[in-house]
ZAFIRO-921192 format. One line per 8 residues: number of its first residue (from 1); their letters; for each residue y, z, x of C-alpha. Coordinates in pm, whole numbers, padded with zeros to 5 digits. Each point is the difference from the previous one (the first is absolute). Example, Ala and Ser with C-alpha at 12.3 -4.5 7.8 and 13.67 -1.06 7.14 Angstrom:
BEGIN
1) AS) -00450:00780:01230  00344:-00066:00137
% end
This chain:
BEGIN
1) MEFRVLGP) -00770:01414:02068  -00210:-00337:-00024  -00154:-00141:-00308  -00280:-00254:-00017  -00119:-00195:-00259  -00128:-00313:00181  -00365:00146:-00020  -00092:00325:-00099
9) VSAWRDGS) 00313:00204:-00145  00113:00272:00221  00307:00196:00124  00065:00132:00338  00233:00236:00166  00024:00005:00375  -00310:-00181:00050  -00217:00235:-00216
17) EVPLDGAK) -00125:-00128:-00353  00151:00200:-00289  -00281:00125:-00213  00003:-00150:-00348  -00233:00115:-00307  -00212:-00315:-00087  00044:-00328:-00153  00217:00085:-00288
25) QRTVLAAL) 00263:00151:00235  -00011:-00266:00210  00034:-00231:-00274  00343:00161:-00111  00119:-00019:00356  -00114:-00364:00047  00162:-00106:-00324  00321:00165:00094
33) LLARGRTV) 00025:-00140:00333  -00123:-00355:-00103  00302:00011:-00243  00250:00008:00295  00288:00191:-00158  -00084:-00089:-00365  -00061:00261:-00264  -00368:00002:-00108
41) SDAQLCQL) -00019:00110:-00347  -00245:00265:-00144  -00175:-00282:-00193  -00054:-00200:00294  -00141:00292:00217  -00206:00111:-00299  -00158:-00355:-00011  -00067:00001:00376
49) LWGEQPPA) -00158:00321:00003  -00213:-00006:-00319  00009:-00344:-00132  00000:-00055:-00392  -00151:00349:-00073  00218:00278:00139  -00064:00357:-00047  00185:00197:-00270
57) TFAAQLYN) 00165:00213:00286  00102:-00316:00209  00351:00118:00002  -00063:00348:00143  -00276:-00165:00250  00244:-00245:00117  00281:00279:00056  -00261:00181:00210
65) YVSRLRRY) -00071:-00300:00225  00373:-00050:00063  00067:00362:00060  -00276:00023:00249  00126:-00305:00187  00325:00157:00025  -00147:00310:00164  -00236:-00222:00222
73) LGDGVEIV) 00282:-00238:00135  00267:00266:00044  00376:-00042:00103  00130:-00360:00048  -00200:-00146:-00267  00102:00019:-00368  -00192:-00082:-00324  00270:-00003:-00267
81) RQWSGYVI) -00033:00014:-00356  00188:-00296:-00164  -00009:-00203:-00295  -00331:00132:-00162  -00174:-00062:00339  00038:00082:00388  00135:-00173:00280  -00079:00083:00383
89) RIGGSRLD) 00292:00018:00263  -00164:00008:00350  00329:-00019:00186  -00050:-00079:00379  -00394:00008:-00047  -00194:-00312:00071  -00195:-00188:-00235  -00255:-00245:00157
97) IEEFERLA) 00060:-00253:-00272  00369:-00017:00047  -00082:-00034:00378  -00234:-00278:-00052  00261:-00201:-00219  00261:00047:00251  -00213:-00133:00278  -00154:-00282:-00212
105) GLGRDALR) 00362:-00101:-00108  00089:-00016:00397  -00303:-00186:00066  00069:-00266:-00288  00385:-00045:00134  -00137:-00072:00341  -00250:-00235:-00114  00257:-00203:-00187
113) GGRHEEAA) 00235:00006:00307  -00273:-00125:00211  -00056:00323:00202  -00370:-00004:-00002  -00074:00254:00250  00234:00236:-00152  -00126:-00063:-00348  -00373:00049:00111
121) QWLHEALA) 00106:00323:00139  00164:00126:-00297  -00260:-00091:-00243  -00303:00131:00197  00212:00326:00006  00051:-00006:-00357  -00365:-00081:-00087  -00134:00277:00225
129) LWRGTTLA) 00155:00261:-00232  -00278:-00078:-00261  -00266:00239:00045  -00310:-00046:-00187  -00048:-00053:-00372  00329:00025:-00193  00028:00302:-00216  -00352:00102:00072
137) NVTDHLVE) 00042:00347:-00133  00204:-00016:-00328  -00094:-00074:-00357  -00160:-00354:-00100  00296:-00022:-00231  00264:-00016:00288  -00234:-00207:00194  -00009:-00251:-00305
145) AEAHRMSE) 00368:00023:-00016  00107:-00045:00371  -00289:-00139:00206  00069:-00368:-00087  00353:-00002:00078  -00046:00205:00331  -00281:-00281:00110  00250:-00273:-00061
153) LRTAALEH) 00245:00162:00205  -00268:00028:00293  -00136:-00360:-00063  00345:-00134:00038  00086:00177:00319  -00322:-00097:00129  00057:-00372:-00079  00337:00017:00181
161) RIEADLML) -00167:00180:00304  -00286:-00260:00028  00286:-00287:-00012  00164:00161:00280  -00323:00035:00206  -00071:-00369:-00069  00347:-00098:00107  -00070:00199:00338
169) GRQAELVL) -00334:-00192:00054  -00241:00274:-00084  -00224:-00207:-00208  -00314:00087:00195  00041:00386:-00111  00080:-00102:-00352  -00296:-00195:-00109  -00233:00293:-00017
177) ELTDLVAG) 00242:00240:-00193  00086:-00302:-00241  -00328:-00086:-00050  -00064:00359:-00143  00320:-00022:-00199  -00120:-00308:-00156  -00339:00120:-00083  00146:00319:-00173
185) QPLHERLR) 00275:-00220:-00179  -00151:-00312:-00061  00280:-00118:-00266  00304:00076:00251  00115:-00352:00083  00252:00115:00281  -00259:00186:00210  -00252:-00296:-00033
193) SQLMTALL) 00267:-00251:00131  00079:00240:00277  -00383:00004:00081  00015:-00359:-00007  00301:-00048:00231  -00156:00269:00247  -00331:-00195:00013  00147:-00346:00046
201) RCDRQADA) 00214:00151:00304  -00332:00135:00147  -00141:-00394:-00027  -00216:00094:-00295  00099:-00275:-00226  -00331:-00034:-00183  -00002:00393:-00075  00357:-00006:-00126
209) LAVYHEGR) -00100:-00297:-00253  -00318:00211:-00114  00246:00303:-00077  00231:-00239:-00206  -00304:-00135:-00200  -00153:00337:-00072  00349:00118:-00115  00042:-00308:-00229
217) RVLADELG) -00348:00075:-00152  00080:00370:-00034  00345:-00072:-00177  -00176:-00252:-00243  -00289:00227:-00073  00193:00328:-00039  00342:-00125:-00138  -00061:-00349:-00109
225) VDPGPALV) 00295:-00132:00207  00056:-00225:00306  00151:00138:00348  00366:00090:00028  00265:-00157:00223  -00078:00215:00294  -00354:-00067:-00008  00032:-00379:-00051
233) EAYRAVLA) 00276:-00017:00317  -00256:00179:00207  -00255:-00244:-00106  00211:-00299:00077  00095:00142:00347  -00380:00043:00079  -00083:-00347:-00100  00306:-00121:00222
241) GSAPPAAE) -00117:00222:00272  00320:00218:00047  00081:00336:-00110  00257:00030:-00284  00332:00114:00082  00119:00380:-00032  00121:00110:-00350  00348:-00120:-00061
249) VAPRAEPG) 00278:00231:00028  00165:00040:-00332  00341:-00153:-00001  00314:00214:-00001  00288:00012:-00226  00224:-00290:-00009  00293:00017:00278  00257:00029:-00288
257) WRDVRPAM) -00126:00308:-00172  00295:00213:00102  00222:-00224:-00198  -00172:00088:-00333  00183:00255:-00205  -00242:00113:-00257  00176:00140:-00347  -00289:00142:-00186
265) LPPGAQDF) 00173:00270:-00217  -00057:-00034:-00359  00304:00007:-00237  00115:00372:-00061  00053:00130:-00354  00339:-00146:-00111  00027:00331:-00238  -00035:00244:00288
273) CGRGQELR) 00223:00288:-00073  00003:00373:00124  -00192:00127:00316  00350:00019:00183  -00097:00277:00231  -00343:-00147:00100  00161:-00368:00036  00266:00140:00244
281) ELTGLLAE) -00251:00173:00225  -00234:-00313:-00003  00256:-00244:00081  00148:00245:00252  -00343:00024:00180  -00034:-00377:-00002  00327:-00083:00138  -00002:00272:00276
289) PSSAAPPR) -00030:-00138:00368  -00365:-00008:00119  00036:00311:00202  00169:00218:-00257  -00258:00018:-00297  -00370:-00025:-00022  -00106:-00374:-00052  -00184:00079:-00335
297) ALLTGMAG) 00104:00123:-00354  -00272:00129:-00229  00060:00003:-00364  -00238:00229:-00181  -00047:00122:-00360  -00200:-00029:-00311  -00102:-00313:-00159  00261:-00180:-00169
305) VGKTALAL) 00282:00217:00131  00190:-00326:00134  -00083:-00009:00386  -00037:-00364:00002  00323:-00059:-00172  00189:00224:00221  -00169:-00141:00318  00087:-00363:-00097
313) RAAHLCRG) 00362:00091:-00095  00032:00145:00342  -00142:-00285:00176  00202:-00241:-00174  00318:00195:00052  -00080:-00003:00377  -00116:-00351:00052  00301:-00086:00207
321) DFPDGQLY) -00108:00285:00277  -00319:-00198:00043  00079:-00371:00133  -00335:-00065:00121  -00169:00018:-00362  -00167:00221:-00247  -00379:00035:-00080  -00148:00149:-00305
329) ADLGGTRG) -00360:00078:-00126  -00134:00192:-00296  -00280:00175:00145  -00164:00085:-00324  -00085:00344:00058  00084:00135:-00339  -00254:-00223:-00174  -00298:00106:00159
337) NATDPSDV) -00064:-00328:00213  00212:00037:00309  00090:-00318:00193  -00192:-00051:00315  00272:00030:00279  -00133:-00283:00175  00075:-00241:-00299  00352:00155:00001
345) LGWFLRSL) 00033:-00086:00374  -00108:-00348:-00083  00274:-00038:-00281  00237:00140:00263  -00062:-00209:00296  -00013:-00320:-00235  00354:00108:-00111  00095:00037:00356
353) GNTEQAIP) -00076:-00372:00047  -00351:00007:00145  -00259:-00262:-00087  -00311:00097:-00159  -00190:-00121:00339  00225:00244:00220  -00077:00315:-00226  -00315:00198:00139
361) RRLDERER) -00251:00104:-00220  -00041:00371:00124  00212:00257:-00122  00097:00167:00345  00082:-00359:00127  00233:-00078:-00298  00155:00354:00054  00089:-00083:00363
369) LYRSQLAG) 00123:-00348:-00082  00216:00132:-00277  00151:00280:00211  00088:-00235:00295  00175:-00234:-00253  00208:00264:-00142  00074:00150:00336  00394:-00026:00078
377) RRMLVVLD) 00084:-00124:-00354  00180:00188:-00249  -00217:-00035:-00330  -00052:00227:-00329  -00389:00049:-00104  -00013:00125:-00359  -00397:00139:-00062  -00006:00075:-00369
385) NAADYAQV) -00264:00217:-00180  -00172:00112:00325  -00365:00158:-00041  -00022:00211:00323  00103:00010:00380  -00291:-00205:00124  00106:-00308:-00227  00376:00037:00118
393) RPLLPGDP) -00076:00053:00365  -00075:-00377:00100  00302:-00104:-00193  00256:00231:00187  00224:-00224:00246  -00004:00151:00373  00369:-00070:00047  00245:00269:-00136
401) SCRVILTC) 00259:-00265:-00069  -00222:-00084:-00305  00020:00200:-00282  -00241:00105:-00264  00022:00114:-00365  -00319:00141:-00153  -00119:00101:-00341  -00275:00200:-00085
409) RGRLSELP) -00109:00296:-00241  -00132:00199:00288  00198:00130:00284  -00177:-00168:00284  00002:00316:00214  -00165:-00163:00310  00291:-00278:00008  00220:00074:00318
417) GVTRLEVG) 00381:-00077:00027  00081:-00022:-00391  00254:00170:-00218  -00147:00100:-00326  00198:-00041:-00318  -00137:00173:-00318  00076:-00230:-00288  -00010:00240:-00318
425) ILDPAQAL) 00060:-00077:-00368  00355:-00095:-00093  00251:00264:-00117  00095:00005:-00364  00325:-00199:00060  -00167:-00245:00253  -00276:-00057:-00278  00239:-00067:-00273
433) DLFATIVG) 00211:-00257:00225  -00319:-00166:00080  -00106:-00021:-00372  00357:-00126:-00112  00036:-00263:00288  -00322:-00162:-00142  00032:00065:-00393  00388:-00058:00015
441) PQRVAAEP) 00270:00251:-00015  00092:-00076:-00380  -00356:00094:-00138  00010:00351:00195  00349:00079:-00098  -00094:-00071:-00346  -00309:00249:00034  00075:00233:00269
449) AAAHRIVQ) -00248:00273:-00119  -00283:-00228:-00046  00074:-00172:00349  -00010:00354:00169  -00322:00071:-00191  -00173:-00328:00109  00067:00055:00371  -00119:00358:-00048
457) LCGRLSIG) -00308:-00099:-00166  -00076:-00251:00298  00024:00293:00227  00289:-00146:00170  -00251:-00240:00189  00148:-00326:00104  -00285:-00223:-00117  -00004:00201:-00348
465) IRVAAARL) 00359:-00063:-00055  -00015:-00362:00091  -00293:-00057:-00223  00162:00200:-00304  00335:-00202:00058  -00202:-00342:00022  -00170:00087:-00325  00366:00014:-00159
473) IARPHWSL) 00105:-00323:00143  -00303:-00165:-00120  00051:00174:-00362  00375:-00029:-00058  -00058:00107:-00355  -00139:00351:00101  00272:00280:00012  -00049:00242:00308
481) RYLAQRLA) -00081:00302:-00258  -00302:-00226:-00120  -00137:-00042:00365  00053:00377:00061  -00202:00107:-00306  -00278:-00244:00110  00006:00161:00363  -00009:00344:-00138
489) DERFRLDE) -00364:-00011:-00105  -00201:00077:00319  -00291:-00188:-00102  00170:-00332:00000  00266:00072:00261  -00168:-00207:00271  -00082:-00283:-00242  00368:-00024:-00054
497) LRLGTLDV) 00078:00009:00370  -00187:-00355:00065  00154:-00339:-00010  -00159:-00276:00196  -00047:00103:00359  00201:00285:-00043  -00254:00280:-00088  00073:00380:00083
505) RARIEGSY) -00367:00072:-00104  -00127:-00258:00258  00236:00165:00270  -00168:00346:-00066  -00340:-00149:-00012  00016:-00138:00363  00062:00367:00138  -00258:00155:-00237
513) QGLAAESQ) -00273:-00272:00113  00066:00093:00368  -00123:00376:-00068  -00321:00142:00049  -00206:00089:-00292  00070:00379:00000  00375:-00075:00020  -00005:-00228:-00294
521) VALRRLAL) -00185:00278:-00182  00266:00269:00107  00291:-00228:-00093  -00139:-00063:-00360  -00074:00366:-00070  00337:00130:00152  00184:-00243:-00215  -00142:00182:-00307
529) LETADFPI) 00156:00329:00096  00283:00074:-00260  00230:00153:00276  00302:-00140:00203  -00160:00064:00314  -00306:00212:00161  -00117:00139:00312  -00194:-00152:00261
537) WVAARVLG) -00327:00196:-00069  -00023:-00152:-00350  -00165:-00316:00150  -00277:00211:00120  -00065:00145:-00355  00009:-00333:-00173  -00266:-00140:00238  -00204:00321:00020
545) VPRWVGEE) 00005:-00008:00397  00121:00238:00264  00367:00040:00053  00020:-00178:00327  -00179:-00322:-00161  00257:00035:-00287  00310:00025:00234  -00108:-00305:00171
553) VAENLVDA) -00046:-00190:-00301  00365:00102:-00123  00130:-00099:00353  -00163:-00350:-00064  00164:-00025:-00331  00334:00068:00174  -00086:-00247:00265  -00067:-00263:-00259
561) RLLEIAGS) 00350:00084:-00177  -00187:00074:-00323  00111:00379:00038  00336:00139:00100  00046:00318:00184  00221:00241:-00240  00027:00302:00249  -00145:00130:00311
569) DGGRRQRH) 00009:00291:00236  -00099:-00240:00303  -00361:00104:-00038  -00273:00028:-00247  00225:00123:-00287  00095:-00334:-00161  00083:-00113:-00350  -00040:-00335:-00107
577) RFHDLVRV) 00124:-00231:-00292  -00084:-00340:-00158  00279:-00295:-00044  00020:-00047:-00377  -00153:-00347:00012  -00261:00106:00246  -00115:00278:-00227  -00013:-00254:-00297
585) FAREKADP) -00221:-00230:00200  -00245:00293:00106  -00036:00106:-00329  -00091:-00330:-00117  -00261:-00007:00262  -00166:00326:-00119  -00350:-00023:-00127  -00170:00249:-00263
593) VDRRMMAG) -00158:00202:00293  00378:00044:00138  00123:00116:-00321  -00300:00217:-00106  00038:00188:00329  00381:00048:-00032  -00055:00115:-00366  -00244:00256:00100
601) GPPASAGP) -00326:-00171:-00045  -00337:00138:00072  -00023:00181:00343  -00334:-00138:00076  00130:-00359:00009  00368:00008:00067  00112:00361:00130  00261:00232:-00170
609) RVRVPA) 00325:-00118:-00161  00270:00004:00265  00304:00232:-00048  00287:-00062:00213  00245:00282:00061  00388:-00029:-00010
% end
């Protein structure tokens, strides 16, 4: 198949266009394609489809758009439900914007290398992929969100193509084109300077000066600024009667970059204990020869379960196996403000010994340089708190001699070549060991029953145990029994499990805020059930929606690690349960409407009371 977004949005199979139903369905397709492998949340899709005033039935309508797309696109293309949103996997299908970026990248590289004929050819081919007005048949909301970025991509490639053509002496052909471009973008200084260069090389010095003075006036009138360096340089060249030189090639890394051995790992937890089986498996994967194991290990589990502590413990234990260095980045995916992979590559490239001038600006160029500099080296890369596969993909080394540890609440199902390790809550003995390691074995030995009660009230969750222990260290006059009494009251438990930057509520809040609105409602209402576990169809009942919508919501909550699978027959008959602290958090969030509905409020406003069978 072929997908086109550089013009009207369309899908093609074997040379024939696939029929799509109107602007909204094309908007869903375009949004998924432009996400380039990243999950697009329901909230984002809702905004792109309807703006600030979505219909009450937006969830069902969105589901219908996606279902029809799946039917129209057929085999070979998957639209997968993931993390309260959707992601499209096009396999070997062609996407015109990806082809454009590949050709434009080849053109830029050739231009920097002085291969002007080759550069012009690649860039002409890239620009030929643009077919009319970008995103011409989608909603205005999507155009507003994406059109400017796509226009910038095209303009950058156009500037490079004109530069290559100028170097090949094609100035006479360029004058008319550049005149039209400058008329349409009078504030664009780079295009104006290129027009001046083309005019000068055509022996039209006076016209070139007129173009400069017009630009200076427009900049002053519209923006109140003077011409920038590119335009001033072109002006000086016109006055001197000689065309300015071609754009300088960005300097490359210093010759000694291979001698740099980055050591970016933060210190691990000195009180780390337990996790013996997981630690053995993880260190075994890292120590294996390159050909004997997948080069990536993913630690996945709920918020606060201890994924980062385990990853850093294994990384420090295996440092000797990676003599060329270790790279580390917190990707911020659990805080709702995921770090741009381009910024992470900038940190990594600087740590590898590159000067600021040697680091390219574009993500794809940074990615190529990063993989080139890791090739043939034995390095460990730790990517902590990943948001999704699209964020991680540019940061993965290409050489299997480099190993990667990732942590993520989700399972990153698109990630190839990975061993997934599920990090669950601590077993009772491990939880008590961690508590005793921090508080001190003497205090635990003096009040063993209270110590056991505390770790149980913390849900045997690593961060909860650490906070409880830290509070006892901060208040040595407290007994363990007194803290257990304070934790016993659910209304204040999460207040007790907060000390400085250690905050159980904040960790769970990060997962909650990543949910779509209907998933948040379902979580709050399900937490009000007085039952240990419940069947999957209950999610539909508490929302008052069809069963298939409720099942999607429940699966989203499982993906976000806010619900657990209590039992399953491998299909639709599933039962779910809460972790104790997640239930406490969700009950805190419940509003009066949630409580009335679950208590059997007026059917006209909230629906019938939900009764859950055993």
